[in-house]
C-alpha positions as CSV (number, residue, x, y, z in Angstrom):
1,M,-18.4,60.6,-25.5
2,K,-16.4,63.9,-25.7
3,Y,-12.8,63.9,-27.0
4,G,-11.4,64.9,-23.6
5,T,-13.4,62.3,-21.8
6,L,-12.4,59.7,-24.4
7,K,-8.7,60.7,-24.0
8,N,-8.9,60.4,-20.2
9,F,-10.6,57.0,-20.6
10,F,-7.7,55.7,-22.7
11,R,-5.2,57.1,-20.2
12,I,-7.0,55.3,-17.4
13,T,-7.3,52.0,-19.4
14,S,-3.6,52.2,-20.3
15,G,-2.6,52.9,-16.7
16,V,-4.7,49.9,-15.5
17,A,-3.1,47.7,-18.1
18,L,0.4,48.8,-17.3
19,L,-0.3,48.3,-13.6
20,S,-1.6,44.8,-14.3
21,V,1.5,43.9,-16.2
22,V,3.7,45.2,-13.3
23,M,1.7,43.3,-10.8
24,L,1.8,40.1,-12.8
25,S,5.5,40.3,-13.3
26,G,5.9,41.0,-9.6
27,C,3.8,38.0,-8.7
28,T,5.9,35.6,-10.9
29,R,9.3,37.0,-9.9
30,N,11.2,34.5,-7.8
31,F,8.0,32.3,-7.8
32,E,9.8,29.0,-7.2
33,E,11.9,30.5,-4.4
34,I,9.0,32.1,-2.6
35,N,6.8,29.0,-2.9
36,T,9.5,26.5,-1.8
37,D,9.6,25.6,1.9
38,P,13.3,26.1,2.9
39,T,12.9,23.6,5.7
40,R,11.7,20.7,3.7
41,L,13.9,17.7,2.9
42,T,15.5,17.9,-0.5
43,S,16.5,14.2,-0.5
44,L,15.7,11.1,1.5
45,D,17.8,8.2,2.8
46,P,16.5,4.9,4.1
47,N,16.3,6.1,7.7
48,D,14.0,8.9,6.7
49,V,11.4,6.4,5.4
50,K,11.8,3.7,7.9
51,A,8.9,5.0,10.1
52,L,6.5,4.5,7.2
53,F,6.6,0.7,7.5
54,P,4.6,0.1,10.8
55,N,1.5,1.8,9.5
56,A,1.7,-0.1,6.3
57,E,1.9,-3.3,8.3
58,Y,-1.0,-2.5,10.6
59,V,-3.4,-1.2,7.9
60,G,-2.3,-3.9,5.5
61,M,-3.0,-6.7,7.9
62,Y,-6.2,-5.4,9.6
63,N,-7.6,-3.1,6.9
64,G,-7.7,-0.5,9.6
65,W,-11.0,0.5,11.0
66,N,-12.8,-0.7,7.9
67,Y,-12.0,-4.4,8.7
68,Q,-15.6,-4.8,9.7
69,T,-17.0,-3.9,6.2
70,A,-14.1,-4.7,3.9
71,Q,-13.2,-8.1,5.4
72,G,-15.4,-9.4,8.2
73,L,-18.9,-8.6,6.9
74,F,-17.9,-9.0,3.3
75,A,-15.4,-11.7,2.3
76,D,-15.5,-13.7,5.6
77,Q,-19.2,-14.1,5.5
78,Y,-19.3,-15.0,1.9
79,A,-16.7,-17.7,2.6
80,Q,-18.8,-18.9,5.6
81,Y,-16.1,-18.3,8.2
82,F,-18.9,-17.1,10.4
83,A,-22.5,-15.8,10.2
84,G,-24.1,-12.6,11.3
85,T,-27.0,-12.1,13.6
86,Q,-27.6,-8.4,12.8
87,T,-30.7,-8.3,10.5
88,A,-29.7,-4.9,9.2
89,F,-26.6,-6.4,7.5
90,D,-27.6,-8.3,4.3
91,S,-24.1,-9.6,3.6
92,H,-24.7,-12.9,5.4
93,R,-27.6,-13.4,2.9
94,Y,-25.2,-12.8,0.0
95,V,-26.4,-9.3,-0.8
96,I,-23.4,-7.1,-1.7
97,H,-23.2,-3.7,-0.1
98,Q,-21.7,-1.5,-2.9
99,S,-20.6,1.1,-0.4
100,W,-18.6,-1.4,1.5
101,I,-16.6,-2.4,-1.6
102,K,-14.7,0.9,-1.6
103,D,-13.3,0.3,1.9
104,H,-10.9,-2.3,0.8
105,W,-9.7,-0.1,-2.1
106,V,-9.2,2.9,0.2
107,N,-7.3,0.9,2.8
108,T,-5.1,-0.6,0.1
109,Y,-4.4,2.2,-2.4
110,V,-4.7,5.2,-0.1
111,Q,-3.6,4.1,3.4
112,T,-1.1,1.3,2.7
113,L,0.6,1.4,-0.7
114,P,1.8,5.0,-0.7
115,S,4.1,4.2,2.2
116,L,5.4,1.0,0.6
117,V,6.0,2.7,-2.7
118,I,8.1,5.4,-1.1
119,I,10.1,2.8,0.9
120,I,10.8,0.6,-2.1
121,R,11.9,3.6,-4.1
122,E,14.1,5.1,-1.5
123,T,15.8,1.9,-0.4
124,G,16.4,0.4,-3.8
125,G,19.7,0.0,-5.6
126,G,21.3,-1.8,-2.7
127,K,21.0,1.2,-0.3
128,A,19.0,-0.8,2.3
129,P,18.4,-4.3,0.9
130,T,16.6,-5.8,3.9
131,M,14.2,-2.8,4.2
132,N,13.6,-3.0,0.5
133,A,13.0,-6.7,0.6
134,L,10.5,-6.6,3.5
135,A,8.5,-3.8,1.8
136,R,8.3,-5.7,-1.4
137,I,7.2,-8.8,0.4
138,W,4.5,-6.9,2.3
139,K,3.3,-5.3,-0.9
140,V,2.7,-8.7,-2.4
141,F,0.8,-9.8,0.7
142,V,-1.4,-6.8,0.6
143,L,-2.2,-6.9,-3.1
144,H,-2.7,-10.6,-3.4
145,R,-5.8,-10.3,-1.3
146,T,-7.0,-7.4,-3.4
147,T,-6.6,-9.2,-6.7
148,D,-8.2,-12.3,-5.3
149,Y,-11.2,-10.2,-4.3
150,F,-11.6,-8.4,-7.6
151,G,-9.5,-10.0,-10.3
152,P,-7.9,-7.3,-12.5
153,I,-6.7,-4.4,-10.5
154,P,-4.3,-1.4,-11.0
155,Y,-0.9,-3.0,-10.3
156,S,2.0,-2.2,-12.7
157,K,1.2,1.5,-12.7
158,I,1.0,1.8,-8.9
159,G,2.9,5.0,-7.9
160,S,2.5,6.5,-11.4
161,E,1.5,10.1,-11.9
162,E,-0.5,9.3,-15.0
163,K,-4.2,10.4,-14.9
164,V,-5.5,7.2,-16.6
165,I,-4.3,3.9,-15.1
166,D,-4.8,0.6,-16.7
167,Y,-5.9,-2.5,-14.9
168,D,-3.6,-5.5,-15.1
169,S,-4.8,-9.0,-15.6
170,Q,-4.7,-11.4,-12.6
171,S,-2.4,-13.7,-14.5
172,A,0.1,-10.9,-15.1
173,I,-0.1,-9.8,-11.5
174,Y,0.6,-13.3,-10.1
175,T,3.5,-13.6,-12.5
176,D,5.0,-10.5,-11.0
177,F,4.2,-11.6,-7.5
178,F,6.4,-14.7,-8.0
179,K,9.2,-12.5,-9.5
180,E,9.0,-10.1,-6.6
181,L,9.1,-12.8,-3.9
182,A,11.9,-14.6,-5.6
183,E,14.0,-11.5,-5.8
184,A,13.1,-10.2,-2.3
185,T,13.8,-13.5,-0.6
186,A,17.2,-13.7,-2.4
187,D,18.1,-10.2,-1.3
188,L,16.9,-11.0,2.3
189,K,18.8,-14.2,2.5
190,N,22.0,-12.7,1.2
191,N,21.7,-9.8,3.7
192,I,20.1,-11.7,6.6
193,A,22.4,-10.2,9.3
194,K,21.8,-6.6,8.2
195,P,19.2,-4.7,10.2
196,S,15.8,-3.8,8.7
197,Y,13.2,-2.1,10.8
198,G,14.2,-3.2,14.2
199,G,11.8,-2.7,17.1
200,I,9.3,-0.6,15.0
201,D,8.5,-3.7,12.9
202,L,5.1,-4.6,14.4
203,I,5.1,-8.2,13.3
204,Y,8.5,-9.7,13.8
205,G,10.5,-7.0,15.6
206,G,13.1,-6.9,12.8
207,D,13.8,-10.6,12.8
208,N,14.8,-11.1,9.1
209,S,14.9,-14.9,9.5
210,K,11.2,-15.0,10.3
211,W,10.4,-12.6,7.5
212,L,12.2,-15.0,5.1
213,K,9.9,-17.9,6.3
214,F,6.9,-15.6,5.9
215,A,7.9,-14.7,2.3
216,N,8.4,-18.3,1.3
217,T,5.1,-19.4,2.9
218,L,3.4,-16.6,1.0
219,R,5.0,-17.9,-2.1
220,L,3.7,-21.4,-1.3
221,R,0.2,-20.0,-0.7
222,L,0.2,-18.2,-4.1
223,A,1.4,-21.4,-5.8
224,L,-1.6,-23.3,-4.4
225,R,-3.9,-20.6,-5.7
226,I,-2.8,-21.2,-9.3
227,S,-2.4,-25.0,-9.0
228,K,-5.6,-25.6,-11.0
229,V,-4.9,-23.2,-13.8
230,D,-1.1,-23.6,-14.2
231,P,0.0,-26.8,-12.5
232,A,3.6,-26.6,-13.8
233,K,4.2,-23.1,-12.6
234,A,2.6,-23.9,-9.3
235,K,4.9,-26.9,-8.8
236,T,8.0,-24.9,-9.6
237,E,7.1,-22.1,-7.2
238,A,5.9,-24.4,-4.5
239,E,9.1,-26.4,-4.6
240,A,11.2,-23.2,-4.5
241,A,9.2,-21.9,-1.5
242,V,9.6,-25.1,0.5
243,A,13.3,-25.3,-0.3
244,G,13.8,-21.8,0.9
245,G,12.2,-22.6,4.3
246,V,8.5,-22.1,5.3
247,M,6.6,-21.5,8.5
248,L,6.5,-24.8,10.5
249,D,5.1,-23.9,13.9
250,N,3.2,-21.2,15.8
251,S,6.4,-19.3,16.7
252,D,6.6,-18.3,13.0
253,D,3.1,-16.8,13.0
254,A,2.8,-13.3,11.6
255,F,1.3,-11.8,14.7
256,C,0.7,-8.1,15.0
257,K,0.3,-7.0,18.6
258,V,-2.5,-4.6,19.2
259,T,-2.8,-1.6,21.5
260,S,-5.5,0.9,22.5
261,D,-4.4,3.0,19.5
262,N,-3.8,0.1,17.1
263,I,-6.8,-2.0,17.8
264,N,-7.8,-5.6,16.9
265,A,-10.3,-4.7,14.2
266,F,-12.1,-8.1,14.5
267,N,-13.2,-7.2,18.0
268,V,-14.9,-4.0,16.7
269,Q,-17.2,-6.0,14.5
270,S,-17.9,-8.6,17.2
271,S,-18.6,-6.0,19.9
272,A,-15.9,-7.5,22.1
273,K,-13.3,-5.6,24.0
274,R,-10.8,-3.9,21.9
275,L,-7.7,-5.4,23.6
């Protein structure tokens, strides 16, 4: 390469390098300001997260559209609640469909818990005690089925941004269930007249007294679940639940009304009408 050509080459290279530096500095100047949506919320209050609860109720109760695989054709048939007639489905012959197992995890950890985690975080510290209590109660309801399905599950790190999440033992999870229910029912009882979710509550329409019975009955159910492995703890929790007031008649049922949009998922698997 001739000297003049080499000189021009270095000039061009230096120019490209300088241009690159200028462009890069231009790209990063005011980066945060440019990439921040000025219309987004910078803080939340309880009313901002209230609308997250109905979906958590519906999906948490029915497992959404995957009720058929995650619940009806899986656990319910294994428990002999009913039997299938579809020969293509092996679950009524105790053959596990591995692809169906994920449905319960998706409904729990992707479709239900994020809403509850946000509500619990944004209503804590006494800002909205009844909303907080109901979300904690419902979180226990959703997760007690998951741990009873699978045993150890991710629990204490739910909502964490860590990339590796430990699984908690079922014993540790149940211990925390009882703590959560004891605290939530105390908060609910002490604030029983304060509004929670009102008419958007799909189950009790904002009736805190019925939620209190639901929570105590759930506590009693969990006490029965551990009665063979920890009779003393089961007795303590069961007595506390009954003393707090449990569900006694059909009017206390946790009934979630369905619509054409929020269907009764059991009817999907049984080929019945959706409403």
